[in-house]
N, C-alpha and C positions, 0 to 999 in steps of 0.2 A: 636852229640846229642844236643849241645847247640843251634845252629841255630837261625833263626829269630823267633820272637814271632808271634803267630797266632793272628787272629782278635779277638776282644773282650776284649781289655785291657783298656777300658775307665775307668776313675777314678770313684770310688764309694764315694759318699759324706759321711763324718764322721757322726756317729749317735749322737754324743754329741759334744758340743762346745769345741774346743781346741784339740780334738782327731785327730790323723793322718788320712789323706785321702789315703786309700789303693786302688791299682788297682783292676780290676775284678779278675785278677790272676797274679801271678809272677812265672817265670820259672827259674829253675836252670841254671846257666850260665856255659856252656862248661864243663860238667863232664869229668874227665880224664879217659883214658883207664885203666881198671883194669887188664884185661887178654884177650888173644885170644884163643878161643876154637880150638881143633884139626881140625875142619872143616872150620876154618877161621872166624867164627862169633865173633864179638867184644863184650866183656863184659865190661860195663862201671861202674865206681865207682860213679854212681847214687846209687840207692838202698835206698836212704833216703826217708822217707815219711811213714814208717810203724807207726809212731807216731809223734806228734807235740806238742811242748811246747813253748809258747811265753815267751820272757824275760820280766818280770814285770817292769824292770827298763829302758828298751829301746824298744819302740814300733816297731822299725825297725829290731829287732833281733829275730830269731826263731831257736830253737833247733829241729833238725829232726833226727830220729832214723832209722838205718838199721835193717834188720833181719839177719838171719844166713849166708847170702851170696847167690850168684847166684847158683841155683840148678835146676835140672830137674829129673823127674821120670825115673828110669832105666827100661829097658824092662823086666828084671827079677823081680819077685814078691817082693815087699817091698824094692826094691833097689832105691837108690837116688844118682844121679851124682852131685858132688860138682865141680863147674867150677873153683874155686880157693880154694883148700882144707885148706889153711892156712889163709883164710880171717878172720879178726877180726871184730866182731860186733862193731859198733861205733856210736857216736853221732856227728852230724855235726852242727856247729854254723854258721848259714847263716844270712847275712845282706841283707835287701831289698834295692836295689839301681837301679834306672831307670827301674822299673818293672821287674827286674831280682833278683834272689837269688844268692848272691855271697858267696861262702864258705870261711869263715874267719879262722876257726879252726876245727880240727878233734880230737875228744876225743876217743881214743882207749880204749875199755873195758878190764879190767884186773882182775885176781883173787886176793885173799887176800895177796898172796906172790908177787904180782906185775907182774906176768907173763901174757902175752897176752892171752885172751880167743880166742876160735874158735867157729864156729857154728856147730861143729860135734855133732852127737847125743849122748845122755847120755847112760851109761851102764844099764843093766837090774837092776831093783830095785831102780834106782836113777833118773828116768824120761825117760826111754827108750820109743821110739815110735815104736819099732820093725823094724825100717829101717836098711838096710845094706848100709853103706856109701861107695861110690866109688869115686876115683878121675876122672879127665877128660879123663884119658886113660883107665878107667875101672878097675883100681887096687883097692883092698880093703883098706879102711882107718880105723884107730882105733876109738873107742868111746872115749868120754872125759867126766869125771864127772863134769867138769866146763863148758861144752858146753852149749851154750845159743842161742835159737831161739827167739831173742828179738822182742817184739811187742808193749808193752805199755811203756809210758815214762811220768815221773813226774819230774819237776824241783822244788825242795823245796826252801824255803825262805833262807836257809843257803848256797845255791849254790850246794848242793849235788843232786844226781839223784836217783830215784827209777825206776826200769825196771821190767816189767813182761814178761813172755815168753810162748811159745807153747810146750815146752818139759815137765818139771816136773808136773805141772807148778811151776816155780821158781819165787820168788819175791826177787830181788837183790838190795841192797842199795850200790851205788857207791859214792865215793868222787868226788870233782869237776874235778879231773884229771883222773877219770875213774877207780880207784882202788876199789875193793870190800871191803866194810865195813861189810856187813852182807848178808848172803844168806839164804832164808827161803823157805821151800817146804813142801809137805805133808809127807815126809819120815823121817824128822829130821836129814838129813845128812848135812844140811847147817851149817854155823857158828852161834854160839850162842845158838843152841838148840831150838829156837822158831819154831813153825810149822804152816802150813796152814792145814785146815781140810783134813783128810785122803781121803774122798770121791773124792776130786779134782784130785787124781791120776788116776781116771777113765776117765779123759778127753779124748775126741776123738783125735787120733793122728793128730798133726798139727792144732788142733782147741782148743788150751789151753786158757790161760788168755790173750786174745787178746787186751783187753782194760784196762787201769789203770788211775785213777785220785786221787786227794787229796782234801779233804774237805777244804773250805776256811779258817777254823781255823788252818789248818796244822796238825791236830791231827790224822786223819783217812784216810788210803788208801782205795779206793774202786775199786775192780776189777770186770770185766765182762767176763764171759766165752763166747767164740765165738759160740759154738754149744752145743746141749744137750750132757751131759756126756754119755759115753757108760756104762751105769749103770742099769742093770748088764752086758749088752752086746750090741753090735751094733744092732743085730736083735730085741732084746727086746724093743728098744726105737725107732724103725722105725716109722716115722710119728710124733715124738714128737716135740713140739715147746717150751719145757721148758728149759730155760737157768738160770744159777745161777749168782746172784749178791753177791759178797763177800766183807764184810767190815773187815778191819784189823786195830785195835787200835795200833798205833806205840809204845806207851809207855808200854802197858800191853800185847800185842799180842793177846788180846781177839778178836774173830771173830764172825760175824753174817752172815746169809745167807737169801736171798730172791729170789723169782721167778720173772723173766722177761719172758714174752711170745713173741716169734717171731711172725710175721704176718702170715707166712706159713712155713711149714717144708722143702720146696724146696730151701730156701735161703741159701747162704753161711754163713749167721749168722750176728752177731754183731762185727764190727771191732774196735769200740772205745767207750769210755765213757768220759764225761767231767762234772765236778761239776758246779752246779749253786749255790746251798746253801748246808747246811749240810745234807739235805734229798732229794733234787731235782737234777736231772742229765739229761744230754743229752746222747743218744745212737745213734750210726751210724749203720744202719741195711741195708744190701744190698744183691744183687745177684752177680754173678761173670762174668757178660757179659759186653761187651763194649757199651758205649753210642754212638749212631750214626751209629752202624753197619748196613749195608744194608741187611744182611742175618740173623743175630741173635741178634737183638738189645736188650740192657739192658731194663728191665722192672721195676726194683725195686732198688732204692738207696735213702734212706730217713733218716732224722734225727728226732728222737722222744724225747720229754721231758717226764721223768718219775719221780714218787714220791714214796719214801719208806713208807711215812706216811700211816698207815692203812693196809699195807701189812703184811702177816703172816711171822714171823721169823721161818725159817725151819731148823735151825742147829740141829745136833744130839749131845745131851749131852754126849753120850758114845763115840763119834768120831769113829763110825764103818766104815768099808770099803765101805759100801753101803749108808751111811748116814741114816737119819731118814726114817723109813718105814711107809707106810700108807696102812693098810689092807694087809700087806705082799708085797706091791709094792714099788719100789723106786719112788722118786719124778719125775724122767724122764719118768717112765712108766705111770704116770698119763696123760701125753702127751698133753691134750687139756684143754681149759677153763672148759668144762663140767667135765672132770676127776678131775681137781683141786677142783672144787666146790663140787663134791661128797665127796671129802676127807676133806673138810673144809679148804682148802688152798686158801688164797686171794693173787693174784699176785700184783705186783706194777701197779699203774695206769699209762697210757701213752697217750700222745696226739701228733699229727703230728705237727712238727715245720717247716720242710723244705723238699722239694722233689728236689733232685739234677737234675733229668731228666726234670723237668718243670721250675724250678726256676733259673737255670743257663743258660745263653744265650751266644752264639747260641746253644751250645751243650756241655754236659759233656762227653768227649771222652774216658775216662779211664774205665778199668774194676774194679780196686781196689781203692776205696775210703777208706782210713785207718786211717788218722790222723784227730783229731777234737779238736778245742779249742774255748772257748768263750773269745773274746777280750774285753779289757777295754771299748772300745767304743760301745759295744753291738753287733758288728758283729760276725759272725762265720768265723773261718779259717779252711779250709779242705785241707788236703794233700793226695796225691796219692802214692801208692807203684808202682814204675815203673819196679820192678823186674830186676834192673840192665840192662835194655834195651833188655832183652832176654826172650824167652819162650822155653818150651820143644818142641823138634822137633819130638818126638815119636820114636827116633832111638838112644837112649843113648847119646843124645847131645842137642845142642842149635840152635835156629834160632832167627833172630832179632824180637823184639816185636814191630810190626807195628800197630799203631792205625788205625782202619778202617775209622774213621771219618776224619783223617788228612793225612793218607798215610805216616806218619813219625814215627820214633822210639819213643816210649814212653819216657818221661822225667819227673822228679819230678816237681810238681807245688804246690803252695798254692793258693787256691781260697778264696777270701774274699767276703762274702755274707751278705748284710744287711738283717735284719729280719723285717718282716712286723709288728710284735708285739713284744715288749720288753719281755725278759724272766724273768726279776726281777721286 
């Protein structure tokens, strides 16, 4: 999977004097083999790229996050095959060297007792997605109350990490060595008793709090749900473009919610959020198709700037299971700009900043753009989730994840993209 770099690695000029000159992209160097599936498919300990956090003290260092591990949908309804059942979600510290990303340190995520976490689904009432977990041989696996499907990553000024996930959703604070300091969710089952809004428990399975960022003053976490909540049900919100932005005051645990509108209901949703100021942010919005595919090419992978100023705060003071209602309807049932306007709800304003499919040359070949960061020199850094180099083979197993545009197995990259217009 390491291999030679593809074309397109010319240097990008730094946006500000004295800033480092980044390549057009950097690729992970020689990921090690994680496991081999029963059918012989190799699973790599890539998997980094679900989120991205630059080191503010070293412009050559980037922290990349894995999700719950290599998995595939089982043939049986709601079953999920875990290619390595004991995989521990982890943060990789990578150094940019000669246009490659060299893994310098792996931080394994642990619970408050110091035991290694797994990516296994949570029990009922504690963040369950309704999935039945199976190992690579098809044998049932237990649930785990500490299980984490990690997707969002923040590196705080004190060297600790905040991670958001697709299960609960959970918001977990880890120390620099990966041990849990605090776990926060809508159920109140985490450490410390602090909670997220109860309505977030209605997140669509595997479309939870996909993105997480921290305001520049270090005081407020801001999460972005990937898709409309199933609120009150999947059928009831069909065609909805309403996503929730959630702010969490670290000191007080006070939360606020706002509406972000996807461009269309057919998208995979928003994969990441990155702070610009205390009220302005970037969102990575995308489909699930491969760039450069000759048969089903990607059509939508964009970065938007959005602003909370002037948007309606939509929290439910009673913290009900359905959140605040509008004429008896949930926020997600309002579905469209017209529905929101009729209810008096103003969503965040948004403007296009970057189109990955037209602004990255020669082609953005991946399906999953998932990590996003604004660098000190004004460029954007964007990472891809390579799914550990495998995809679902539709038969309770795995197949290599081959990029149609390159003919090679997907691998983690960071793309460094200069912006035409400064964001600040």
